[in-house]
C-alpha positions as CSV (number, residue, x, y, z in Angstrom):
1,M,19.9,48.9,84.5
2,Q,19.4,46.1,82.0
3,P,15.9,45.0,81.0
4,P,14.7,41.7,82.3
5,A,15.5,38.8,80.0
6,R,12.5,37.6,78.1
7,S,11.3,34.2,78.7
8,G,9.0,32.0,76.8
9,E,7.1,28.8,77.2
10,I,6.4,25.9,74.8
11,Y,3.0,24.5,74.8
12,D,2.2,21.1,73.4
13,L,-1.0,21.5,71.5
14,G,-1.0,18.0,70.2
15,Y,-0.3,18.8,66.6
16,R,1.4,16.0,64.6
17,N,3.0,16.0,61.2
18,Y,0.8,14.5,58.5
19,D,2.3,11.1,57.5
20,G,-0.6,9.8,55.3
21,P,-0.6,9.5,51.5
22,R,0.0,12.7,49.5
23,L,-2.2,12.5,46.4
24,G,-0.4,15.2,44.6
25,R,-1.1,17.3,41.5
26,R,-3.0,14.8,39.4
27,Y,-5.5,14.2,42.2
28,A,-5.9,17.9,42.7
29,I,-6.6,18.5,39.0
30,R,-9.0,15.6,38.8
31,S,-10.9,16.9,41.9
32,L,-11.1,20.4,40.5
33,T,-12.4,19.1,37.2
34,T,-15.0,17.0,38.9
35,L,-16.1,19.9,41.1
36,S,-16.3,22.2,38.1
37,L,-18.3,19.7,36.1
38,R,-20.8,19.4,39.0
39,N,-21.0,23.2,39.1
40,T,-21.6,23.3,35.4
41,F,-25.1,21.9,36.1
42,G,-25.6,23.8,39.3
43,L,-25.0,20.9,41.5
44,G,-23.7,22.1,44.9
45,R,-25.2,25.6,44.1
46,G,-28.5,27.2,44.6
47,A,-31.7,26.5,42.7
48,W,-31.2,29.1,40.0
49,P,-28.1,27.7,38.4
50,K,-29.8,24.2,38.3
51,V,-32.9,25.7,36.6
52,I,-30.8,27.5,34.0
53,A,-28.6,24.5,33.2
54,F,-31.3,21.8,32.9
55,T,-33.7,24.1,31.1
56,L,-31.2,24.7,28.4
57,V,-30.4,21.0,28.3
58,G,-34.1,20.3,27.9
59,F,-34.3,22.7,24.9
60,A,-31.3,21.1,23.3
61,M,-33.0,17.7,23.7
62,V,-36.1,18.7,21.8
63,P,-34.9,17.5,18.3
64,A,-33.8,14.2,19.9
65,L,-37.1,13.7,21.6
66,V,-39.0,14.4,18.4
67,Q,-36.8,12.0,16.5
68,L,-37.3,9.3,19.1
69,V,-41.0,9.7,19.0
70,I,-41.1,9.5,15.2
71,G,-38.8,6.4,15.3
72,A,-41.0,4.8,18.0
73,L,-44.2,5.4,15.9
74,Q,-42.6,4.1,12.8
75,A,-41.2,1.0,14.6
76,F,-44.1,0.0,16.8
77,V,-47.3,1.7,15.6
78,F,-46.8,1.6,11.8
79,D,-45.8,-2.1,11.7
80,A,-42.0,-1.4,12.1
81,G,-41.5,-1.2,8.4
82,Q,-43.1,1.8,6.9
83,G,-40.3,4.3,7.8
84,D,-37.1,4.9,5.9
85,G,-35.0,6.3,8.8
86,Y,-36.5,9.8,8.6
87,Q,-34.3,12.4,10.3
88,F,-36.0,15.4,11.9
89,V,-32.6,17.2,12.0
90,R,-29.7,16.0,10.0
91,P,-26.5,15.6,12.0
92,E,-24.5,18.2,10.1
93,E,-27.4,20.7,10.7
94,Y,-27.9,20.0,14.4
95,Y,-25.5,22.7,15.6
96,G,-27.2,25.4,13.5
97,F,-30.5,24.3,15.1
98,V,-29.2,24.7,18.7
99,Q,-26.3,27.2,18.4
100,V,-28.1,29.9,20.4
101,I,-28.9,27.4,23.2
102,L,-25.2,26.4,23.3
103,V,-24.1,30.0,23.5
104,L,-26.5,30.7,26.3
105,F,-25.3,27.6,28.2
106,V,-21.6,28.5,27.9
107,A,-22.3,32.1,28.8
108,A,-24.2,31.2,32.0
109,M,-21.9,28.4,33.1
110,A,-18.5,29.9,32.3
111,S,-19.5,33.0,34.3
112,E,-20.4,30.6,37.2
113,L,-17.2,28.5,37.0
114,V,-14.8,31.5,36.9
115,G,-16.9,34.1,38.7
116,N,-17.5,32.2,41.8
117,D,-13.8,31.6,42.5
118,R,-13.1,35.3,42.1
119,K,-16.1,36.3,44.2
120,N,-15.3,33.9,47.0
121,N,-11.5,34.7,46.8
122,T,-10.6,31.0,46.5
123,L,-8.0,31.4,43.8
124,P,-5.1,31.9,46.3
125,L,-6.2,28.7,48.0
126,Y,-6.2,26.8,44.8
127,F,-2.8,28.1,43.8
128,S,-1.3,27.3,47.2
129,R,-1.8,23.6,46.3
130,P,0.2,21.5,43.8
131,I,-1.9,22.7,40.8
132,H,-0.5,25.3,38.5
133,R,-2.4,28.1,36.8
134,S,-2.4,26.2,33.6
135,D,-4.0,23.2,35.4
136,Y,-6.7,25.5,36.7
137,V,-7.6,26.8,33.3
138,L,-7.5,23.3,31.6
139,A,-9.7,21.9,34.4
140,K,-12.3,24.6,33.9
141,V,-12.2,24.3,30.1
142,G,-12.3,20.5,30.3
143,A,-15.2,20.5,32.7
144,L,-17.3,22.9,30.5
145,T,-16.4,20.8,27.4
146,L,-17.6,17.7,29.2
147,G,-20.7,19.4,30.4
148,L,-21.5,20.6,26.8
149,Q,-21.7,16.9,25.7
150,M,-25.2,16.8,27.3
151,L,-26.2,19.4,24.6
152,T,-24.1,18.2,21.7
153,L,-23.2,14.5,21.8
154,V,-26.1,13.0,23.8
155,P,-29.0,14.5,21.7
156,Q,-27.3,13.4,18.5
157,L,-26.8,9.9,19.7
158,L,-30.5,9.8,20.6
159,M,-31.5,11.1,17.2
160,F,-29.3,8.4,15.6
161,L,-31.1,5.7,17.6
162,G,-34.5,7.2,16.7
163,S,-33.7,7.1,13.0
164,W,-32.4,3.6,13.3
165,F,-35.5,2.3,15.1
166,G,-37.7,3.9,12.5
167,A,-35.9,2.5,9.4
168,S,-37.7,-0.1,7.3
169,D,-34.5,-2.2,7.1
170,Q,-32.7,-1.5,10.4
171,S,-29.6,-3.6,9.5
172,A,-29.1,-1.9,6.1
173,W,-29.8,1.6,7.6
174,F,-27.2,0.9,10.4
175,A,-24.6,-0.3,7.9
176,D,-25.2,2.8,5.7
177,N,-25.0,5.3,8.6
178,I,-22.5,3.8,11.0
179,G,-19.9,6.1,9.5
180,D,-21.7,9.1,11.0
181,L,-20.9,8.0,14.6
182,P,-17.2,9.1,14.5
183,A,-18.2,12.4,13.0
184,I,-20.8,12.9,15.6
185,V,-18.4,12.3,18.5
186,V,-15.5,14.3,17.0
187,S,-17.7,17.2,16.0
188,S,-19.3,17.4,19.4
189,V,-15.9,17.4,21.2
190,L,-14.4,20.0,18.9
191,F,-17.5,22.3,18.9
192,S,-17.7,22.1,22.7
193,A,-14.0,22.7,23.2
194,E,-14.0,25.8,21.1
195,F,-17.0,27.3,22.8
196,A,-15.7,26.4,26.3
197,A,-12.2,27.8,25.8
198,I,-13.4,31.1,24.4
199,A,-16.1,31.5,27.1
200,I,-13.7,30.8,29.9
201,L,-11.2,33.3,28.4
202,I,-13.8,36.0,28.3
203,A,-15.1,35.3,31.8
204,T,-11.6,35.7,33.2
205,F,-11.7,39.4,32.3
206,A,-15.0,40.2,34.0
207,N,-15.0,41.0,37.7
208,R,-18.7,40.2,38.0
209,R,-20.7,37.2,36.7
210,A,-23.3,39.4,35.1
211,F,-20.6,41.2,33.1
212,A,-19.1,37.9,32.1
213,L,-22.4,36.5,30.9
214,V,-23.2,39.6,28.8
215,S,-19.7,39.7,27.3
216,I,-19.8,36.1,26.3
217,L,-23.2,36.5,24.7
218,G,-22.0,39.5,22.8
219,A,-18.7,37.9,21.6
220,F,-20.5,34.9,20.1
221,L,-23.8,36.4,18.8
222,L,-22.4,39.7,17.6
223,T,-19.6,38.0,15.7
224,L,-22.2,35.7,14.1
225,M,-24.4,38.6,12.9
226,T,-21.6,40.9,11.8
227,T,-19.7,38.1,10.0
228,A,-22.8,37.4,7.9
229,I,-23.1,41.1,7.0
230,V,-19.4,41.8,6.4
231,A,-18.7,38.7,4.4
232,D,-21.4,39.8,1.9
233,L,-19.7,43.1,1.4
234,L,-16.1,42.0,1.0
235,P,-14.4,40.2,-1.8
236,R,-13.9,36.5,-1.4
237,S,-10.3,36.7,-0.1
238,A,-11.2,39.2,2.7
239,A,-14.4,37.2,3.5
240,R,-12.3,34.1,4.1
241,V,-10.3,36.0,6.8
242,V,-13.5,37.3,8.5
243,M,-15.1,34.0,8.6
244,L,-12.1,32.2,10.0
245,L,-12.2,34.7,12.9
246,S,-15.8,33.8,13.8
247,P,-16.1,30.9,16.3
248,I,-19.6,29.9,15.2
249,Y,-18.8,29.9,11.5
250,V,-15.6,27.9,12.0
251,A,-17.4,25.4,14.2
252,R,-20.2,25.0,11.7
253,A,-17.7,24.6,8.8
254,V,-15.8,21.9,10.7
255,T,-19.0,20.0,11.2
256,F,-19.7,20.1,7.4
257,V,-16.2,18.9,6.8
258,L,-16.4,16.0,9.2
259,F,-19.8,14.8,7.8
260,D,-18.6,15.5,4.2
261,A,-21.7,17.6,3.7
262,M,-20.5,20.9,2.6
263,P,-23.4,22.9,1.0
264,R,-23.5,23.7,-2.7
265,V,-21.1,26.4,-3.7
266,R,-22.7,29.7,-4.8
267,P,-21.3,33.2,-5.3
268,I,-20.8,34.9,-1.9
269,E,-23.1,37.7,-2.8
270,F,-25.9,35.3,-3.5
271,A,-25.3,32.9,-0.7
272,E,-28.1,32.4,1.8
273,G,-27.5,31.3,5.3
274,P,-24.3,30.3,7.1
275,G,-23.9,27.0,5.2
276,E,-23.9,28.5,1.8
277,Q,-21.7,31.4,3.0
278,I,-19.2,28.9,4.3
279,A,-19.2,27.0,1.0
280,A,-18.9,30.2,-1.0
281,V,-15.5,31.1,0.3
282,E,-14.2,27.7,-0.9
283,L,-11.6,27.0,1.8
284,P,-10.1,23.5,2.2
285,G,-11.5,21.4,5.0
286,L,-8.1,21.3,6.8
287,V,-8.0,25.1,7.0
288,W,-11.3,25.1,8.9
289,V,-10.1,22.4,11.3
290,A,-6.8,24.2,11.9
291,A,-8.7,27.4,12.5
292,L,-10.9,25.7,15.2
293,L,-7.8,24.2,16.9
294,A,-6.1,27.6,16.8
295,H,-9.1,29.2,18.5
296,V,-8.9,26.7,21.3
297,A,-5.1,26.9,21.7
298,I,-5.1,30.7,21.6
299,A,-8.0,31.1,24.1
300,V,-6.4,28.6,26.6
301,A,-3.0,30.3,26.3
302,F,-4.4,33.8,26.9
303,A,-6.5,32.5,29.8
304,I,-3.4,31.0,31.4
305,R,-1.5,34.2,30.9
306,R,-4.3,36.1,32.4
307,Y,-4.1,34.2,35.7
308,R,-0.3,34.4,35.7
309,D,-0.5,38.2,35.4
310,T,-3.2,38.8,37.9
311,I,-2.9,36.2,40.7
C-alpha cells in the first residue's frame, strides 16, 4: 500500500520584493561611523557612559578655559593691551598635560564601541550587510579618532584664541603664530588616530568590557612608565628602539617635530622627563612620524585580521 501523496498549500502573505533605492556599502559605513561616534560620547546609551565621556572632556578643557579667562582679562579688564599672548600651556606641551585623560577616554570608549557589539551579538548582523570586516574596523577607529578631537583639537583651538585675544598687538601676534594652526590640526589627528587604533585593537581581544578597559590602560600607562626606566638603563641605540615602540613617546615626539620644538639635547642618563628623553636619542623627525603611522597601520591590520579569524 503506497503512502498518501503529500499535498501543500500556498498562502499569499502579502510580501513584496523591495524595489526602493539600495544605498549600498558607503551608506552602511557612514551610518556605522555616525552611530559609533554617538556612542563614543554615550549618546543612545545609559547615563554612566555619558558621565564618563563628558567628565573627561571637561577635564581636557581645563587648560583651554584657563587660557580663555586669562585672554579675556587681558583684553577687556586690563585695557586690551597689557598682555603679550601669554600661554598657560604651550601647544607642543598640551598632550603631556592631558595624556592620562586621553588614555582614560580611549580605554573607556573603545571598550564600549567594541564590547557592546560582542555582548549584544550584533556582529553577524553587521557582516550580513554590504560592509566588510575592514569597513567595520575602520569605522570604529575613525569614530573614536573623531571623538578624540573634542579632547585634542578643540581645546587647543580655544587656547589659541585665548592667547590671541590677550595679546597686546593682536594682528602681529596672529601673524607670528598662524603657523601653529596646521601643526595643531595635524598633531591632533595623528595623536588621536594612534591612540584610537591601538585601543580598538586591544579591545577586540577582550570578551568583557571591563577586561578591555583594564588592558588598554595597562598597555598605554605601563609602556609609558617602563619606557622611561628602560631607556635610562640602555645605551642610546637600544633606547631608540624601546622608545619607538611606546605609543605615548612616539606621539609626543611627533608633536615636538610638527611644532619644531624638540627639547634641548642632553645625555640620556641625565635626561629629565619625556621631552628630554626623546631629544636625547637624537632620531630624525621623519623616523618618529613613520613610527606613528606604522603603529596605526599595524594596529588596524591586526584588528581586521582578528575579525576575519573569529567571526
